[in-house]
N, C-alpha and C positions, 0 to 999 in steps of 0.2 A: 880646186872648186871655185866656182864663180861667185863673186860678191856683187850685189846689185843695188842700184838706186831705182826709185820708182817714179813714174810719171803717169798720173791718172788721165784717162781719155774716155770720152763717151761718144759712141757712134751708132748709127742705124745701118745695119748690114742686111741687104735684101737677099743675099745668097743663101740657098738651102744646102743641107748636108751636115756631116760631122763637124762639130765646132772646132776640133783641132785642125782639120784640113782647111776649113774656111779661114781661120785666123792665120794659119801658116801662109796661105796665099795673100791674104790682106796685108800682113805685116812684113812679108818678104823676108822671113827668118827661117831657121831650121825647125823641123818637126819636133826635134828633141827639146829645144828651148820652149816651144809652145806647150808641150806636154808638161814640162816642169812647172811653169807658172799656173797652168790650169789646176794641177794636182795640189798646188800650194794654196789654192783658194783665192786667186787673184783675178778671177773672171766672174762677172755677174751677168745674168741674162734676165732682162726685165726686173732688175733689182734683187734677184736671188742668186747667191753664190752657187756655182756648180763646180764639181771636181772630177766629173767624168769626161774623159777626152772624146768618148763616142757619143756624147749628147747630140741629139739630132735637131738641127735648126730647120724650121719650115720657111724662113725668109721674113724679113721685116721686124725681127726682134730688136730690142734695145740692148746692145752689148756694151758693158762697161768693163774696162780692163786696165791693169797696170803693166805698162811696157817695162821690161827689165833690161837694163843695159849693163854689160859687164864693165866693171871699173878696175878690177884686179883679179889675179888668180893665185891662189896659194900653191906654192911649190912643195911637193913632198920629195924627200930624199930617195933616190934610186940606189939602194945598197945591195943590189942583186945582179946576177948575169943570167942570160938565157942561152941555151944551146941552139945554134943555127944548124939546120939540117940541109938546107939548099938555098942558094942565093945567086941571082944574076941581076941584070939591070932592070928587070920588070917585076920580079916577085921575090919574096923572102918566105921561107917555110921554117918555123921554129918548133921546138919541143916545149910547150908551155908547162911550167911547173904548177903543182896544185897550190891553192890559196892565193893565186895571182888573178886579180880582176882585169878583164881585157881593156876596158876604157873607163874614163872618169864618169862619175855621176854624183848627184848631191849627197847620197848616202855613203859614198866611198871616201874613207879617211886615210888612205895610204897610196903610195905610188902604184901605177897601173902599167900594163903592157905598153900602152901608148906613150906613157912617160919614159919608159925605157927606150922605145924606138926613137924618140926625139933626142934623148941623151946621147944615143949612139950616132946621131946625125944621119939617120937612114932616110933616104928620099921616100916620101909617102904621098899617096893619092889624097885628094882633097874633096872628093865627091860627098863623103859622109859627114862633112863638117869638122871643125877643129878638134872637138873632143873625140872624134872617131877616125882621125886621119889614118888611112891605110887599112882600116878594118873592113873586111869583106864578109866574114862570118865570125862566130864566136863559140866558145864552149864555157860551161859553168865554172865558177870560181874554184870549186874543189876538184874538177876534172882536169886531168893532165893530157898532154899529147899534141899531135900535129895541128898546126894552125897556119894558114897562108896569109901573107900580108901583101897588099898591092902597092907597088912603088911609084906608080903613075896612074893617071885617070883612065888611060886606054886599057891598061891591064885590069883595073878595077871593074870597068864595064864588062869586059870579056868574062871575068870570073863570076860576076853577079849573074850574068846570063846562064853560065854553067850551073850555078846553084838552082836556078829556076828549072832548067831542063834536065837536071840530075846527072849531067856528065861530069860533075865534080862531087866528090863525096868522101866518106871515111869508113873504115872498118874499125870497130872498137873492141877492146878486151875488157872483161869485167870478171870479178870473182863474186859468186853468189852463194847464199847461205844454204841452199838445197839444190841438188842436181835437177836439171830438167828431165822430164820423162823422154822427150824426143827433140830432135831438131824441129823448129817450129816457126811459122810466120804468124804474127799477130796483126790483125787489121781492126783497130778500134779507134773511133774518133776521140780527140782529146780537147778538153776545155779547162778553164780555171776551176779549181775545186770550189764547190758552193759553200763549204763550211770553213775552209782554211785557205786564205788568199796566197799563202806561201807555196801552195801545192797546185799541181795540175791533176786531172782525173780523167779516166775513161768515161766519156759522156756523149751520148748520141747527138746532143746539141752543138758539139764542138766541131773542130776541123778534122778532116780525114787524116789518118795516120797509119803507116804500115812499117813494121819492123821484122827482120829475120834474125833468129837466134840459132847459133851453132854450138853444139857440145864439143869441148876440146879435151879437157882432162879433169878427172875426179880426184879429190884429195885422198890422202892415204887412209883417213878414217871414214871415207865415203860420205861425209856430211857436206862438203863444199864442192864447188865446181868452177873451173875456169871456162868461160864461154866467149865467143865472138859475136858481135852484133853488126848488122848493116841496116842503115836507115833508107827507106824509099821516100820518106818525107822528113821535114825538119822541124818538128814541134818541140816546144820547151819541155824538158825533162822526159822526152819520148821514151828512151830506153827504160828509165826507172818506172814510169807509169805502166808501160806494157808488161814489164816483168811483174809488177805488183798484181796485175790481173791474173797472173799464173801462180800467185802466192809465193813468188820468189823475190828476194831482195838483195841488192848489192851490199857487200860488207861495208860497214860504216855509214850506210844510208838510213839513219834513224828517222829522217823526215818521212820516208815512205814505208817504214815498217821493220827495218833491221833491228833486232833486239839481242843484246848480249851484255851481261854484267861483268864477264871475265875479260873480254877483249878491250883493248884501249886503242882502237882504230880511229885515227884522227880525221879521216876524210873518206869520201865515197871512192871505193876502189874501181874507178872507171877511167880508162885510158884510150884516147884516140890514137890508134896504133898505126894505121896505114892511111895516108891521104892520097887520093888520085885526082888528077885534073888534066885538062888539055892546056898545054902551055900557050899563053895568049899571043905569043909572037911566032914560035916555030910550029904551033898547032899539033905538036906531038903529045901523045898521052904519056904522062909520067906518074910513077908511084914513088912515094917517099915514106919510109918507115921511121917512126919515132921510138927510140929505145925506151924500154920500161924504166921507170924511175925507182930509186932505192926503196921507198916504202912499199911499193907494189911488189918488187922482187923479193923483199924480206918475207912477206906473207906467203908467197909462192914457195920459197925455199923451206919455210917452216912446216908447210902443210902438204906439199906435193912432191912427187918424184920428178926432179927437174929434167931428166932425160926425156920423159914423156912430154913435158911442157915444151921443151925446145923443138921437139919434132913437130908439135902441133901449131906452134906460133910462127912457123916458117911462112914467109910472105907468099910464096907460090902456092903452098898448101891451102892457106886461108882463101886466097882469091879463087883458086881452081874449085875448091869445095863449095863455096857460095855459088859460083857460076853453074856448077853441076846440079846442086840441090834446089836452088831457088831461082 
């Protein structure tokens, strides 16, 4: 984490627009750093503290701020290893374990994926700033599975473009508490939940979001189901939110509605199973599968007939079925 000293400064800035973008351009620093000190209450506009990064400036306001300068960084011990699924001179694809945060942030008090990458002396792109070196996309802390790392800036730019045009993406596996009635596409906009800032919600005022869900295998007692999901957009908590609109919840996801007094499921049973992308150098499309981790497999073995599961989680089967149905 970064420790800071402060230097007060008072200026008149005539530029209009979001305060975070204006200050980023004015201070020539990263968006991430600007967001941090806005949210910490270190920016005043016309004498009033503002903590919203999206605060709109009309131009000519008196902006008072504390510039934060990094003077030291606390190092956290990296006492774990991560499975590498694919690596060459341009990209690295890993199988992220659950409970691992992707990159440092003020609220993170343990080693992150970025810390591990640096410990391993892996070459990393620098486009996203020091705290996010190599990070092109991310998955939630509790979610496991395939994640691609850019090892140079050229690869990073190519992969970022693929994220935008959807030529890069993932197929997910999830275990839900109640079987779906049918294979289904959900198209509902998503925004921050108005009552709980930790959650997102289906909300017409939000950003467009589209997910496809595929039934794979039903548990032996008929109460749970293994499903696959494909995202056509990349909104925060998208799979979890869209499932909640169907009154379906991923096992372990008590934030969105999974309830059980008997189970001791430690995390959300969501796994980024297959990652596809166009290689930034060869321009060939590649698919990389992230093997299921032990906690996910144990729930499957306890509740499902594994012969059926293995048949349905075959890479070719999942890709072909999604292409055919959706």
